[in-house]
MDTraj code that builds the backbone (N, CA, C; nanometers):
import mdtraj as md
import numpy as np

residues = "UNK UNK UNK UNK UNK UNK UNK UNK UNK UNK UNK UNK UNK UNK UNK UNK UNK UNK UNK UNK UNK UNK UNK UNK UNK UNK UNK UNK UNK UNK UNK UNK UNK UNK UNK UNK UNK UNK UNK UNK UNK UNK UNK UNK UNK UNK UNK UNK UNK UNK UNK UNK UNK UNK UNK UNK UNK UNK UNK UNK UNK UNK UNK UNK UNK UNK UNK UNK UNK UNK UNK UNK UNK UNK UNK UNK".split()
xyz = np.array([
    [0.0826, -0.1194, 0.0000],
    [0.0000, 0.0000, 0.0000],
    [0.0869, 0.1256, 0.0000],
    [0.1924, 0.1228, 0.0810],
    [0.2821, 0.2373, 0.0902],
    [0.3521, 0.2626, -0.0436],
    [0.3930, 0.1532, -0.1086],
    [0.4601, 0.1653, -0.2376],
    [0.3633, 0.2213, -0.3431],
    [0.2405, 0.1791, -0.3357],
    [0.1388, 0.2279, -0.4296],
    [0.1173, 0.3787, -0.4116],
    [0.1159, 0.4237, -0.2875],
    [0.1005, 0.5665, -0.2587],
    [0.2203, 0.6460, -0.3125],
    [0.3391, 0.5900, -0.2947],
    [0.4595, 0.6561, -0.3458],
    [0.4571, 0.6654, -0.4978],
    [0.4134, 0.5609, -0.5629],
    [0.4020, 0.5613, -0.7096],
    [0.3032, 0.6694, -0.7531],
    [0.1935, 0.6799, -0.6807],
    [0.0922, 0.7816, -0.7115],
    [0.1502, 0.9224, -0.6914],
    [0.2270, 0.9424, -0.5837],
    [0.2889, 1.0721, -0.5575],
    [0.3894, 1.1082, -0.6665],
    [0.4663, 1.0105, -0.7090],
    [0.5636, 1.0330, -0.8161],
    [0.4908, 1.0711, -0.9447],
    [0.3835, 1.0025, -0.9737],
    [0.3054, 1.0334, -1.0934],
    [0.2480, 1.1754, -1.0852],
    [0.1991, 1.2136, -0.9675],
    [0.1472, 1.3497, -0.9483],
    [0.2576, 1.4536, -0.9659],
    [0.3741, 1.4248, -0.9104],
    [0.4877, 1.5169, -0.9240],
    [0.5302, 1.5313, -1.0704],
    [0.5321, 1.4210, -1.1422],
    [0.5674, 1.4254, -1.2850],
    [0.4667, 1.5102, -1.3624],
    [0.3391, 1.4919, -1.3314],
    [0.2342, 1.5687, -1.3987],
    [0.2501, 1.7184, -1.3685],
    [0.2760, 1.7500, -1.2419],
    [0.2955, 1.8903, -1.2039],
    [0.4193, 1.9471, -1.2729],
    [0.5246, 1.8682, -1.2806],
    [0.6472, 1.9113, -1.3473],
    [0.6219, 1.9380, -1.4955],
    [0.5500, 1.8500, -1.5600],
    [0.5212, 1.8669, -1.7032],
    [0.4367, 1.9921, -1.7275],
    [0.3423, 2.0194, -1.6374],
    [0.2613, 2.1411, -1.6501],
    [0.3493, 2.2649, -1.6358],
    [0.4373, 2.2637, -1.5356],
    [0.5283, 2.3773, -1.5160],
    [0.6222, 2.3944, -1.6355],
    [0.6699, 2.2833, -1.6861],
    [0.7603, 2.2873, -1.8014],
    [0.6893, 2.3465, -1.9234],
    [0.5671, 2.3062, -1.9458],
    [0.4897, 2.3589, -2.0583],
    [0.4621, 2.5083, -2.0403],
    [0.4287, 2.5495, -1.9172],
    [0.4035, 2.6902, -1.8890],
    [0.5311, 2.7724, -1.9092],
    [0.6406, 2.7189, -1.8645],
    [0.7697, 2.7868, -1.8805],
    [0.8037, 2.8027, -2.0288],
    [0.7828, 2.6982, -2.1047],
    [0.8110, 2.7039, -2.2492],
    [0.7235, 2.8095, -2.3155],
    [0.5978, 2.8162, -2.2759],
    [0.5064, 2.9160, -2.3307],
    [0.5561, 3.0568, -2.2979],
    [0.5990, 3.0786, -2.1744],
    [0.6505, 3.2101, -2.1337],
    [0.7776, 3.2450, -2.2102],
    [0.8654, 3.1484, -2.2275],
    [0.9890, 3.1714, -2.3024],
    [0.9556, 3.2096, -2.4467],
    [0.8616, 3.1400, -2.5063],
    [0.8223, 3.1707, -2.6439],
    [0.7630, 3.3112, -2.6553],
    [0.6792, 3.3494, -2.5582],
    [0.6218, 3.4839, -2.5589],
    [0.7309, 3.5897, -2.5436],
    [0.8242, 3.5657, -2.4529],
    [0.9337, 3.6605, -2.4325],
    [1.0225, 3.6700, -2.5569],
    [1.0467, 3.5573, -2.6207],
    [1.1287, 3.5591, -2.7426],
    [1.0589, 3.6368, -2.8529],
    [0.9279, 3.6193, -2.8639],
    [0.8521, 3.6955, -2.9633],
    [0.8599, 3.8446, -2.9326],
    [0.8542, 3.8791, -2.8056],
    [0.8639, 4.0205, -2.7647],
    [1.0022, 4.0768, -2.7965],
    [1.1056, 3.9978, -2.7707],
    [1.2421, 4.0400, -2.8029],
    [1.2555, 4.0628, -2.9534],
    [1.2004, 3.9730, -3.0320],
    [1.2053, 3.9878, -3.1781],
    [1.1342, 4.1155, -3.2219],
    [1.0172, 4.1401, -3.1644],
    [0.9407, 4.2605, -3.1975],
    [1.0184, 4.3860, -3.1591],
    [1.0767, 4.3851, -3.0408],
    [1.1551, 4.5008, -2.9966],
    [1.2769, 4.5221, -3.0856],
    [1.3371, 4.4147, -3.1312],
    [1.4504, 4.4266, -3.2242],
    [1.4086, 4.4920, -3.3541],
    [1.2926, 4.4514, -3.4046],
    [1.2407, 4.5127, -3.5278],
    [1.2067, 4.6590, -3.5048],
    [1.1423, 4.6880, -3.3913],
    [1.1080, 4.8268, -3.3583],
    [1.2334, 4.9123, -3.3492],
    [1.3378, 4.8572, -3.2880],
    [1.4637, 4.9308, -3.2730],
    [1.5220, 4.9638, -3.4104],
    [1.5203, 4.8671, -3.4996],
    [1.5738, 4.8900, -3.6340],
    [1.4972, 5.0009, -3.7057],
    [1.3656, 4.9973, -3.6948],
    [1.2825, 5.0990, -3.7585],
    [1.3119, 5.2364, -3.6983],
    [1.3217, 5.2426, -3.5667],
    [1.3486, 5.3702, -3.5002],
    [1.4882, 5.4228, -3.5332],
    [1.5855, 5.3342, -3.5420],
    [1.7205, 5.3775, -3.5789],
    [1.7223, 5.4340, -3.7210],
    [1.6521, 5.3684, -3.8110],
    [1.6452, 5.4167, -3.9493],
    [1.5755, 5.5521, -3.9547],
    [1.4673, 5.5653, -3.8805],
    [1.3950, 5.6930, -3.8765],
    [1.4829, 5.8034, -3.8182],
    [1.5553, 5.7709, -3.7130],
    [1.6456, 5.8676, -3.6507],
    [1.7530, 5.9118, -3.7500],
    [1.8071, 5.8174, -3.8235],
    [1.9097, 5.8481, -3.9236],
    [1.8550, 5.9442, -4.0290],
    [1.7337, 5.9175, -4.0758],
    [1.6721, 6.0042, -4.1768],
    [1.6441, 6.1433, -4.1205],
    [1.5973, 6.1503, -3.9961],
    [1.5696, 6.2802, -3.9338],
    [1.6981, 6.3595, -3.9103],
    [1.8049, 6.2916, -3.8728],
    [1.9330, 6.3594, -3.8544],
    [1.9826, 6.4169, -3.9873],
    [1.9668, 6.3395, -4.0931],
    [2.0069, 6.3873, -4.2256],
    [1.9222, 6.5080, -4.2662],
    [1.7930, 6.4999, -4.2415],
    [1.7037, 6.6115, -4.2725],
    [1.7438, 6.7342, -4.1917],
    [1.7767, 6.7145, -4.0646],
    [1.8190, 6.8240, -3.9780],
    [1.9483, 6.8871, -4.0303],
    [2.0445, 6.8048, -4.0725],
    [2.1692, 6.8585, -4.1285],
    [2.1410, 6.9431, -4.2527],
    [2.0522, 6.8937, -4.3379],
    [2.0178, 6.9680, -4.4596],
    [1.9507, 7.1008, -4.4256],
    [1.8621, 7.0998, -4.3273],
    [1.7961, 7.2244, -4.2863],
    [1.8965, 7.3229, -4.2268],
    [1.9908, 7.2715, -4.1492],
    [2.0936, 7.3578, -4.0903],
    [2.1775, 7.4234, -4.2009],
    [2.2100, 7.3454, -4.3037],
    [2.2868, 7.4007, -4.4157],
    [2.2070, 7.5112, -4.4849],
    [2.0776, 7.4859, -4.5065],
    [1.9920, 7.5865, -4.5715],
    [1.9828, 7.7128, -4.4866],
    [1.9647, 7.6970, -4.3580],
    [1.9507, 7.8122, -4.2692],
    [2.0822, 7.8884, -4.2565],
    [2.1928, 7.8165, -4.2592],
    [2.3227, 7.8819, -4.2514],
    [2.3390, 7.9729, -4.3733],
    [2.3006, 7.9241, -4.4903],
    [2.3066, 8.0048, -4.6122],
    [2.2113, 8.1232, -4.6050],
    [2.0924, 8.1013, -4.5500],
    [1.9938, 8.2085, -4.5378],
    [2.0420, 8.3175, -4.4424],
    [2.1053, 8.2809, -4.3334],
    [2.1519, 8.3800, -4.2375],
    [2.2644, 8.4629, -4.2965],
    [2.3469, 8.4031, -4.3827],
    [2.4542, 8.4773, -4.4488],
    [2.3959, 8.5803, -4.5433],
    [2.2936, 8.5405, -4.6214],
    [2.2284, 8.6342, -4.7133],
    [2.1605, 8.7459, -4.6337],
    [2.0961, 8.7148, -4.5250],
    [2.0295, 8.8143, -4.4412],
    [2.1316, 8.9132, -4.3833],
    [2.2462, 8.8620, -4.3386],
    [2.3497, 8.9472, -4.2816],
    [2.4031, 9.0434, -4.3881],
    [2.4177, 8.9991, -4.5103],
    [2.4654, 9.0855, -4.6183],
    [2.3625, 9.1922, -4.6499],
    [2.2339, 9.1546, -4.6534],
    [2.1284, 9.2518, -4.6826],
    [2.1172, 9.3561, -4.5733],
    [2.1318, 9.3182, -4.4486],
    [2.1230, 9.4111, -4.3362],
    [2.2413, 9.5060, -4.3382],
    [2.3597, 9.4554, -4.3713],
    [2.4793, 9.5353, -4.3723],
    [2.4759, 9.6390, -4.4853],
    [2.4052, 9.6085, -4.5934],
    [2.4013, 9.7006, -4.7094],
    [2.3086, 9.8116, -4.6825],
])
top = md.Topology()
chain = top.add_chain()
for i, resn in enumerate(residues, 1):
    res = top.add_residue(resn, chain, resSeq=i)
    for name in ("N", "CA", "C"):
        top.add_atom(name, md.element.get_by_symbol(name[0]), res)
traj = md.Trajectory(xyz[None], top)
């Protein structure tokens, strides 16, 4: 009887372990999907930042030229 109870306890422990293992795998998969999404988001944001920096440099060049023309007109 005692051995039968131990076998039953072992079976229960195995079942609980398998449930935890499955839950853990599900969480790992969700986290990995989130990491992948964040990696993609980062790439998109880096590309956008690069384009905005380039646009900003171009605007600065235009404004630098405009301020020079304005300074010449004011001086005349």
